[in-house]
FISEFI-718155 format. One line per field, with one value per atom (N, C-alpha, C): residue number from 1; residue in one letter; x, y, z. Coordinates in steps of 0.05 Angstrom, whole numbers. Example, Ala and Ser with C-alpha at 12.3 -4.5 7.8 and 13.67 -1.06 7.14 Angstrom:
<rs>
pos: [1_1_1_2_2_2]
code: [A_A_A_S_S_S]
east: [264_246_264_257_273_258]
north: [-114_-90_-66_-45_-21_1]
up: [156_156_156_142_143_157]
</rs>
This chain:
<rs>
pos: [1_1_1_2_2_2_3_3_3_4_4_4_5_5_5_6_6_6_7_7_7_8_8_8_9_9_9_10_10_10_11_11_11_12_12_12_13_13_13_14_14_14_15_15_15_16_16_16_17_17_17_18_18_18_19_19_19_20_20_20_21_21_21_22_22_22_23_23_23_24_24_24_25_25_25_26_26_26_27_27_27_28_28_28_29_29_29_30_30_30_31_31_31_32_32_32_33_33_33_34_34_34_35_35_35_36_36_36_37_37_37_38_38_38_39_39_39_40_40_40_41_41_41_42_42_42_43_43_43_44_44_44_45_45_45_46_46_46_47_47_47_48_48_48_49_49_49_50_50_50_51_51_51_52_52_52_53_53_53_54_54_54_55_55_55_56_56_56_57_57_57_58_58_58_59_59_59_60_60_60_61_61_61_62_62_62_63_63_63_64_64_64_65_65_65_66_66_66_67_67_67_68_68_68_69_69_69_70_70_70_71_71_71_72_72_72_73_73_73_74_74_74_75_75_75_76_76_76_77_77_77_78_78_78_79_79_79_80_80_80_81_81_81_82_82_82_83_83_83_84_84_84_85_85_85_86_86_86_87_87_87_88_88_88_89_89_89_90_90_90_91_91_91_92_92_92_93_93_93_94_94_94_95_95_95_96_96_96_97_97_97_98_98_98_99_99_99_100_100_100_101_101_101_102_102_102_103_103_103_104_104_104_105_105_105_106_106_106_107_107_107_108_108_108_109_109_109_110_110_110_111_111_111_112_112_112_113_113_113_114_114_114_115_115_115_116_116_116_117_117_117_118_118_118_119_119_119_120_120_120_121_121_121_122_122_122_123_123_123_124_124_124_125_125_125_126_126_126_127_127_127_128_128_128_129_129_129_130_130_130_131_131_131_132_132_132_133_133_133_134_134_134_135_135_135_136_136_136_137_137_137_138_138_138_139_139_139_140_140_140_141_141_141_142_142_142_143_143_143_144_144_144_145_145_145_146_146_146_147_147_147_148_148_148_149_149_149_150_150_150_151_151_151_152_152_152_153_153_153_154_154_154_155_155_155_156_156_156_157_157_157_158_158_158_159_159_159_160_160_160_161_161_161_162_162_162_163_163_163_164_164_164_165_165_165_166_166_166_167_167_167_168_168_168_169_169_169_170_170_170_171_171_171_172_172_172_173_173_173_174_174_174_175_175_175_176_176_176_177_177_177_178_178_178_179_179_179_180_180_180_181_181_181_182_182_182_183_183_183_184_184_184_185_185_185_186_186_186_187_187_187_188_188_188_189_189_189_190_190_190_191_191_191_192_192_192_193_193_193_194_194_194_195_195_195_196_196_196_197_197_197_198_198_198_199_199_199_200_200_200_201_201_201_202_202_202_203_203_203_204_204_204_205_205_205_206_206_206_207_207_207_208_208_208_209_209_209_210_210_210_211_211_211_212_212_212_213_213_213_214_214_214_215_215_215_216_216_216_217_217_217_218_218_218_219_219_219_220_220_220_221_221_221_222_222_222_223_223_223_224_224_224_225_225_225_226_226_226_227_227_227_228_228_228_229_229_229_230_230_230_231_231_231_232_232_232_233_233_233_234_234_234_235_235_235_236_236_236_237_237_237_238_238_238_239_239_239_240_240_240_241_241_241_242_242_242_243_243_243_244_244_244_245_245_245_246_246_246_247_247_247_248_248_248_249_249_249_250_250_250_251_251_251_252_252_252_253_253_253_254_254_254_255_255_255_256_256_256_257_257_257_258_258_258]
code: [M_M_M_S_S_S_V_V_V_E_E_E_T_T_T_D_D_D_Q_Q_Q_P_P_P_V_V_V_P_P_P_G_G_G_R_R_R_S_S_S_A_A_A_R_R_R_G_G_G_R_R_R_R_R_R_G_G_G_G_G_G_I_I_I_D_D_D_A_A_A_A_A_A_L_L_L_A_A_A_A_A_A_A_A_A_V_V_V_D_D_D_G_G_G_A_A_A_R_R_R_R_R_R_A_A_A_A_A_A_E_E_E_E_E_E_V_V_V_A_A_A_G_G_G_D_D_D_A_A_A_V_V_V_G_G_G_E_E_E_H_H_H_L_L_L_G_G_G_I_I_I_D_D_D_D_D_D_A_A_A_G_G_G_E_E_E_R_R_R_L_L_L_A_A_A_T_T_T_H_H_H_L_L_L_F_F_F_A_A_A_A_A_A_T_T_T_L_L_L_P_P_P_G_G_G_Y_Y_Y_R_R_R_G_G_G_W_W_W_Y_Y_Y_W_W_W_A_A_A_V_V_V_T_T_T_L_L_L_A_A_A_R_R_R_A_A_A_P_P_P_R_R_R_A_A_A_K_K_K_V_V_V_A_A_A_T_T_T_V_V_V_D_D_D_E_E_E_V_V_V_V_V_V_L_L_L_L_L_L_P_P_P_G_G_G_S_S_S_E_E_E_A_A_A_V_V_V_L_L_L_A_A_A_P_P_P_P_P_P_W_W_W_V_V_V_P_P_P_W_W_W_N_N_N_E_E_E_R_R_R_L_L_L_Q_Q_Q_P_P_P_G_G_G_D_D_D_L_L_L_G_G_G_P_P_P_G_G_G_D_D_D_L_L_L_L_L_L_P_P_P_A_A_A_P_P_P_P_P_P_D_D_D_D_D_D_P_P_P_R_R_R_L_L_L_V_V_V_P_P_P_A_A_A_Y_Y_Y_V_V_V_D_D_D_S_S_S_G_G_G_D_D_D_P_P_P_A_A_A_V_V_V_E_E_E_D_D_D_V_V_V_A_A_A_F_F_F_E_E_E_L_L_L_G_G_G_V_V_V_G_G_G_R_R_R_V_V_V_R_R_R_V_V_V_L_L_L_S_S_S_R_R_R_D_D_D_G_G_G_R_R_R_L_L_L_E_E_E_A_A_A_A_A_A_D_D_D_R_R_R_W_W_W_Y_Y_Y_S_S_S_G_G_G_D_D_D_G_G_G_G_G_G_P_P_P_D_D_D_A_A_A_P_P_P_M_M_M_A_A_A_K_K_K_Q_Q_Q_A_A_A_P_P_P_G_G_G_R_R_R_C_C_C_G_G_G_T_T_T_C_C_C_G_G_G_F_F_F_L_L_L_V_V_V_P_P_P_L_L_L_A_A_A_G_G_G_A_A_A_L_L_L_R_R_R_A_A_A_G_G_G_F_F_F_G_G_G_V_V_V_C_C_C_A_A_A_N_N_N_E_E_E_V_V_V_T_T_T_P_P_P_V_V_V_D_D_D_G_G_G_Q_Q_Q_V_V_V_V_V_V_S_S_S_V_V_V_E_E_E_F_F_F_G_G_G_C_C_C_G_G_G_A_A_A_H_H_H_S_S_S_E_E_E_A_A_A_T_T_T_A_A_A_G_G_G_L_L_L_G_G_G_P_P_P_A_A_A_L_L_L_E_E_E_P_P_P_A_A_A_T_T_T_E_E_E_L_L_L_V_V_V_Y_Y_Y_D_D_D_D_D_D_G_G_G_E_E_E_D_D_D_L_L_L_R_R_R]
east: [-663_-694_-707_-724_-740_-768_-778_-805_-819_-843_-861_-870_-874_-883_-919_-928_-956_-954_-940_-942_-934_-946_-940_-914_-894_-867_-869_-864_-866_-842_-838_-816_-790_-787_-760_-761_-757_-760_-785_-795_-820_-807_-780_-770_-749_-743_-719_-710_-696_-682_-704_-721_-742_-767_-771_-796_-802_-780_-781_-779_-792_-784_-797_-778_-789_-815_-837_-865_-865_-858_-852_-842_-819_-807_-830_-835_-858_-876_-891_-909_-908_-878_-874_-869_-888_-888_-890_-906_-916_-887_-876_-853_-828_-827_-811_-810_-839_-844_-837_-839_-837_-809_-791_-761_-754_-763_-759_-768_-792_-800_-775_-767_-750_-724_-719_-694_-702_-733_-733_-762_-773_-801_-819_-827_-850_-850_-816_-812_-811_-831_-829_-860_-853_-884_-892_-907_-914_-901_-907_-892_-892_-866_-861_-857_-851_-844_-827_-814_-801_-780_-754_-727_-718_-714_-701_-674_-667_-640_-622_-629_-615_-635_-615_-634_-644_-672_-687_-674_-668_-667_-687_-693_-718_-713_-711_-715_-738_-756_-775_-770_-781_-779_-799_-797_-816_-807_-824_-822_-805_-786_-777_-792_-808_-815_-801_-774_-762_-759_-756_-758_-728_-728_-703_-692_-710_-702_-722_-726_-749_-736_-749_-741_-718_-719_-704_-725_-709_-733_-717_-730_-716_-719_-699_-690_-686_-708_-707_-706_-677_-668_-677_-693_-697_-689_-682_-671_-682_-685_-699_-680_-683_-664_-682_-672_-689_-706_-732_-761_-762_-755_-755_-782_-802_-823_-817_-788_-786_-764_-771_-749_-730_-710_-689_-684_-681_-680_-647_-638_-609_-598_-611_-603_-630_-626_-651_-631_-632_-615_-628_-622_-637_-626_-634_-622_-634_-618_-629_-640_-663_-681_-669_-678_-674_-680_-696_-706_-692_-673_-662_-646_-642_-623_-608_-578_-553_-532_-520_-495_-479_-460_-448_-425_-417_-390_-370_-354_-330_-309_-295_-273_-254_-225_-211_-196_-192_-185_-171_-148_-126_-134_-152_-171_-194_-203_-223_-207_-181_-172_-170_-175_-176_-154_-147_-127_-138_-119_-128_-137_-135_-153_-127_-101_-74_-72_-72_-69_-45_-38_-11_-9_6_7_-6_-19_-32_-10_-11_10_-4_7_-7_26_28_51_39_63_58_59_39_46_68_75_105_103_78_81_68_71_59_73_52_67_80_76_89_112_126_150_169_193_212_234_249_269_297_306_322_352_356_377_371_343_331_328_337_341_314_313_289_275_297_288_290_293_300_336_341_373_378_363_369_369_353_355_379_387_412_433_436_456_464_440_444_453_442_448_481_489_517_537_528_545_547_531_530_531_533_537_518_496_469_446_427_397_378_352_330_325_308_301_283_264_252_247_239_244_217_211_189_198_169_180_161_167_155_126_107_81_77_92_83_89_111_114_90_84_59_36_30_4_1_25_32_29_37_35_8_-4_-35_-54_-47_-63_-59_-33_-29_-42_-35_-41_-73_-88_-112_-124_-112_-123_-118_-128_-124_-98_-81_-56_-49_-68_-71_-79_-78_-79_-117_-134_-153_-172_-156_-166_-178_-200_-213_-194_-174_-153_-137_-129_-109_-118_-145_-160_-162_-164_-165_-135_-118_-89_-74_-61_-49_-24_-13_13_14_32_35_58_54_77_103_102_128_142_137_147_151_142_139_163_174_198_191_163_171_164_166_162_192_190_216_216_228_224_229_216_227_250_262_285_273_293_290_266_256_241_216_208_184_190_214_226_206_205_195_164_155_121_111_129_117_144_131_149_131_141_134_131_102_100_116_131_147_131_111_96_81_84_68_41_31_6_-8_-1_-14_-33_-49_-68_-55_-34_-18_10_18_45_52_76_88_75_57_45_55_56_60_39_55_31_43_32_37_43_65_83_59_36_7_-11_-3_-21_-14_-29_-22_-42_-34_-49_-43_-61_-53_-35_-15_9_39_33_53_76_98_117_127_111_109_89_66_43_41_67_60_52_62_52_41_18_4_10_16_20_52_61_94_100_125_136_131_119_111_81_62_40_33_11_2_-22_-14_-39_-64_-78_-111_-113_-128_-123_-152_-166_-190_-194_-209_-211_-236_-235_-257_-268_-295_-308_-323_-318_-340_-348_-368_-383_-368_-358_-340_-310_-298_-273_-255_-234_-215_-203_-208_-198_-171_-168_-145_-123]
north: [-560_-561_-562_-582_-580_-569_-564_-545_-559_-574_-584_-566_-567_-545_-557_-535_-548_-547_-528_-527_-552_-564_-582_-578_-593_-591_-606_-589_-605_-619_-635_-650_-646_-623_-604_-587_-564_-540_-520_-511_-487_-466_-465_-438_-438_-425_-423_-390_-388_-358_-341_-353_-334_-343_-363_-366_-352_-338_-325_-340_-336_-348_-377_-398_-422_-426_-439_-434_-451_-472_-487_-474_-457_-441_-418_-409_-383_-387_-414_-424_-432_-434_-442_-417_-402_-382_-386_-404_-413_-432_-448_-465_-439_-416_-401_-385_-381_-370_-384_-414_-424_-430_-424_-424_-401_-382_-351_-349_-368_-367_-380_-402_-418_-402_-386_-366_-341_-329_-304_-304_-331_-334_-314_-301_-284_-256_-253_-224_-226_-245_-240_-232_-211_-200_-205_-188_-200_-203_-216_-225_-204_-191_-170_-179_-200_-208_-229_-234_-254_-247_-261_-245_-271_-266_-285_-287_-317_-314_-333_-342_-357_-382_-403_-425_-446_-451_-458_-446_-421_-409_-388_-382_-359_-357_-328_-318_-301_-309_-297_-273_-252_-231_-228_-226_-220_-196_-182_-153_-166_-148_-153_-138_-148_-135_-133_-143_-138_-105_-95_-73_-61_-33_-25_-28_-48_-58_-45_-26_-6_-9_-18_-18_-43_-62_-89_-112_-135_-157_-180_-200_-229_-244_-247_-264_-294_-303_-334_-347_-356_-370_-401_-405_-435_-446_-467_-477_-505_-521_-543_-556_-579_-598_-604_-613_-614_-636_-631_-656_-660_-646_-653_-637_-645_-630_-619_-620_-609_-590_-566_-547_-542_-542_-533_-507_-504_-479_-470_-453_-448_-434_-413_-397_-372_-368_-345_-323_-301_-273_-251_-232_-209_-189_-177_-151_-126_-99_-77_-69_-56_-50_-19_-6_24_40_35_55_50_27_16_38_36_56_41_50_35_52_35_53_57_89_97_82_86_67_72_47_46_62_76_91_84_77_67_95_80_104_130_112_138_159_152_169_188_174_194_218_218_235_266_285_315_328_349_367_376_371_373_353_330_307_296_298_279_299_286_300_285_295_287_254_240_209_198_209_192_187_165_153_156_161_164_157_127_123_125_138_136_114_103_78_81_52_48_59_55_68_97_107_135_151_158_176_203_216_236_234_211_206_191_196_178_170_145_139_161_164_187_187_157_155_157_167_176_200_213_236_250_274_278_312_319_337_367_362_390_394_415_421_420_437_440_413_394_365_353_353_340_352_383_393_385_382_374_340_326_296_294_310_308_311_335_344_327_315_301_270_262_241_218_225_212_229_216_232_218_232_215_188_175_147_156_174_185_212_224_257_260_285_292_286_279_270_293_301_320_323_295_298_308_299_307_341_347_383_396_380_401_393_374_368_389_393_414_438_448_476_487_463_464_470_452_453_484_493_514_538_545_564_566_548_544_547_554_545_580_577_604_625_611_631_635_629_633_662_669_695_699_676_683_682_676_686_715_716_742_767_758_779_788_772_777_794_790_806_836_840_867_881_863_874_893_906_931_922_905_891_860_848_821_808_785_769_772_772_771_795_816_841_850_829_838_828_843_840_820_815_788_762_758_736_715_695_680_657_660_645_619_599_570_562_534_530_515_509_484_494_478_484_496_503_512_545_551_579_598_600_622_624_606_609_616_603_608_610_623_625_622_626_630_656_662_692_694_716_716_744_749_774_764_768_754_765_793_804_798_778_771_745_738_710_687_689_665_661_681_685_648_647_614_597_606_585_592_570_574_593_609_630_630_640_641_674_677_701_719_708_728_734_716_726_751_759_794_795_816_827_850_866_895_893_877_882_881_889_889_903_898_914_938_946_971_994_981_992_1007_1016_1033_1060_1077_1103_1113_1111_1114_1096_1103_1088_1080_1059_1056_1046_1041_1031_1005_986_963_963_988_985_997_992_1001_1015_1047_1069_1058_1072_1068_1073_1057_1066_1077_1089_1101_1124_1144_1164_1150_1155_1150_1174_1185_1201_1200_1220_1225_1248_1258_1282_1303_1295_1313_1311_1298_1296_1277_1280_1262_1249_1226_1206_1188_1191_1175_1179]
up: [-2877_-2867_-2890_-2897_-2923_-2924_-2944_-2946_-2968_-2959_-2981_-3001_-3023_-3038_-3045_-3051_-3064_-3094_-3103_-3133_-3145_-3168_-3184_-3198_-3200_-3208_-3235_-3260_-3292_-3285_-3307_-3312_-3310_-3322_-3321_-3305_-3306_-3286_-3292_-3268_-3275_-3280_-3276_-3283_-3301_-3322_-3341_-3338_-3352_-3357_-3371_-3390_-3401_-3383_-3360_-3349_-3326_-3314_-3289_-3266_-3241_-3216_-3215_-3201_-3201_-3190_-3201_-3190_-3165_-3165_-3139_-3116_-3120_-3100_-3090_-3110_-3107_-3095_-3090_-3083_-3047_-3041_-3014_-2998_-2998_-2976_-2947_-2944_-2919_-2903_-2921_-2914_-2905_-2923_-2920_-2888_-2882_-2864_-2837_-2840_-2819_-2812_-2841_-2831_-2816_-2822_-2814_-2783_-2778_-2747_-2730_-2744_-2727_-2718_-2732_-2725_-2712_-2717_-2705_-2686_-2684_-2669_-2681_-2659_-2670_-2681_-2688_-2698_-2734_-2740_-2771_-2780_-2794_-2805_-2833_-2843_-2868_-2890_-2912_-2930_-2951_-2959_-2976_-3004_-3011_-3041_-3041_-3066_-3069_-3095_-3087_-3114_-3124_-3140_-3168_-3157_-3143_-3131_-3154_-3171_-3193_-3202_-3213_-3227_-3202_-3202_-3183_-3152_-3148_-3124_-3123_-3094_-3096_-3062_-3062_-3035_-3027_-3004_-2997_-2978_-2976_-2960_-2940_-2915_-2892_-2875_-2872_-2853_-2824_-2815_-2788_-2770_-2750_-2727_-2700_-2704_-2678_-2672_-2648_-2640_-2642_-2651_-2662_-2690_-2702_-2729_-2750_-2748_-2765_-2798_-2820_-2847_-2846_-2832_-2838_-2846_-2852_-2866_-2863_-2861_-2859_-2889_-2903_-2927_-2920_-2934_-2933_-2961_-2966_-2990_-2995_-3010_-3020_-3038_-3044_-3072_-3078_-3095_-3104_-3126_-3123_-3141_-3165_-3188_-3213_-3205_-3210_-3213_-3184_-3161_-3133_-3125_-3111_-3099_-3072_-3061_-3031_-3035_-3029_-3026_-3000_-3007_-2980_-2976_-2949_-2941_-2941_-2960_-2956_-2934_-2928_-2909_-2902_-2874_-2861_-2857_-2862_-2852_-2852_-2832_-2828_-2841_-2862_-2879_-2877_-2881_-2877_-2906_-2904_-2927_-2936_-2953_-2966_-2945_-2928_-2900_-2873_-2876_-2850_-2837_-2809_-2795_-2795_-2804_-2803_-2791_-2778_-2765_-2783_-2777_-2803_-2806_-2831_-2838_-2821_-2814_-2797_-2813_-2795_-2796_-2773_-2787_-2768_-2754_-2725_-2701_-2715_-2728_-2733_-2753_-2772_-2792_-2775_-2752_-2738_-2722_-2719_-2694_-2714_-2699_-2706_-2692_-2708_-2691_-2664_-2642_-2618_-2601_-2613_-2603_-2585_-2592_-2580_-2553_-2529_-2504_-2490_-2462_-2453_-2453_-2452_-2451_-2472_-2488_-2512_-2539_-2545_-2568_-2596_-2614_-2644_-2661_-2664_-2675_-2706_-2721_-2754_-2769_-2783_-2801_-2819_-2813_-2826_-2863_-2870_-2905_-2907_-2884_-2885_-2908_-2927_-2950_-2950_-2918_-2911_-2906_-2901_-2891_-2911_-2911_-2923_-2907_-2916_-2896_-2895_-2877_-2877_-2899_-2905_-2926_-2950_-2956_-2984_-2983_-3011_-3016_-3006_-2984_-2978_-3000_-3018_-3029_-3017_-2989_-2974_-2966_-2981_-2977_-2949_-2930_-2903_-2888_-2897_-2888_-2895_-2923_-2929_-2920_-2916_-2904_-2872_-2852_-2831_-2826_-2848_-2844_-2851_-2870_-2881_-2860_-2844_-2827_-2799_-2798_-2769_-2775_-2800_-2803_-2796_-2778_-2768_-2776_-2774_-2775_-2766_-2767_-2758_-2775_-2764_-2780_-2807_-2796_-2825_-2823_-2854_-2848_-2869_-2872_-2886_-2919_-2928_-2961_-2974_-2998_-3016_-3012_-3011_-3008_-2982_-2961_-2929_-2928_-2940_-2939_-2956_-2979_-2996_-2979_-2964_-2949_-2930_-2914_-2890_-2903_-2920_-2933_-2938_-2952_-2965_-2934_-2914_-2888_-2875_-2877_-2866_-2881_-2907_-2926_-2922_-2919_-2916_-2894_-2872_-2847_-2832_-2813_-2793_-2793_-2802_-2811_-2837_-2854_-2885_-2893_-2916_-2929_-2928_-2930_-2931_-2902_-2881_-2849_-2850_-2832_-2829_-2822_-2802_-2794_-2820_-2829_-2853_-2875_-2875_-2901_-2890_-2863_-2851_-2846_-2846_-2836_-2850_-2842_-2855_-2871_-2863_-2877_-2874_-2893_-2895_-2875_-2868_-2850_-2864_-2896_-2902_-2903_-2898_-2890_-2862_-2843_-2813_-2802_-2785_-2767_-2751_-2743_-2720_-2731_-2762_-2770_-2771_-2762_-2757_-2784_-2803_-2822_-2822_-2833_-2827_-2845_-2835_-2850_-2874_-2892_-2913_-2937_-2943_-2970_-2966_-2941_-2930_-2920_-2927_-2913_-2935_-2955_-2975_-2970_-2959_-2953_-2929_-2907_-2880_-2860_-2839_-2818_-2789_-2769_-2745_-2724_-2722_-2708_-2684_-2678_-2650_-2639_-2643_-2630_-2608_-2584_-2564_-2557_-2571_-2566_-2591_-2606_-2630_-2627_-2638_-2631_-2640_-2659_-2671_-2659_-2639_-2625_-2624_-2637_-2637_-2652_-2668_-2687_-2718_-2732_-2768_-2778_-2795_-2814_-2839_-2855_-2885_-2881_-2902_-2907_-2919_-2927_-2941_-2919_-2891_-2869_-2864_-2846_-2834_-2806_-2790_-2772_-2762_-2744_-2738_-2724_-2717_-2697_-2715_-2739_-2759_-2750_-2746_-2745_-2753_-2776_-2783_-2781_-2768_-2764_-2743_-2727_-2709_-2708_-2731_-2727_-2762_-2760_-2786_-2810_-2832_-2856_-2851_-2842_-2839_-2871_-2872_-2900_-2913_-2887_-2902_-2911_-2901_-2911_-2940_-2948_-2975_-2968_-2982_-2977_-2989_-2979_-2997_-3026_-3043_-3067_-3067_-3057_-3066_-3035_-3041_-3023_-3005_-2975_-2959_-2944_-2951_-2942_-2913_-2891_-2875_-2869_-2876_-2873_-2887_-2910_-2930_-2921_-2900_-2893_-2901_-2917_-2923_-2904_-2903_-2884_-2893_-2911_-2930_-2910]
</rs>
C-alpha cells in the first residue's frame, strides 16, 4: 500500500541524523490511519504520536479500541524512498503499551509442577540433561552407590549426581522436616538422638533419616537429624538422657517449675 504525502519533499531527505523524523512521513497521519483501518476497521482510535524508526522510516501510533485490549495500540510503519513523494506502508501491528494487560510469561509444563501434583497414572520423565542425575557408569561420589554397583555388576541407568544430592538436602533441611519447623523449635530432643530414626544410606546418612514412629506427623518421611518432636524416644519420663535441661528457671506463683 502506498500513501501520498502532503509535505513537500526536499531534494535529498527531510530527515537526517540531526534533523529528526522525516517530515514527509510525519505528515502522513491520515494515510497511516487508512492503513490501520484496512486491518482493524473501526477499532482504530486517536493518533498517539510518531516514533523514529530509522532513515526515512517512521511509525505512527494509534490507540486500539478493541474490546479487551485496553492499553494496546496500532503501530503503522511507513517508509519513503529518496526524493519520493509516496510513502510505503511496511507493516501494521497491534502492540501492548505500558499499561496493557498481558498474559503471564510462559513457563514450561515441567517447571510449573509443584510437590503433590503427580497423581496415579501420571508420567513425569526426567530430561536427558537433568543435572540432578548422572549415568550410572560415572563415579557418583556416593560410596554406597558404588559398592552396590560393584557387587551386582549391573546398576541403574542413572543415579543421583552431587548436585542432585545437594538440591535434595537443601529442600529437606528447609522444609517441614528441618530444624526451623515450628514443631522442631519446641521439641525436647533432636532426631539425631532418637531411637525411631532410620538413617539414610550413603552420602546423606549423616544429615537425614526416616522417622519410624507412627504417632508423629512425619512418620515415614525424611527428616533432618536436627528436626525433633514431642515423641522423642527418650522423652517418656521427665527429662530423659537425650533431653537438655532448661537453662534458666521458670516461675509460676513462686514455684520452681524447672
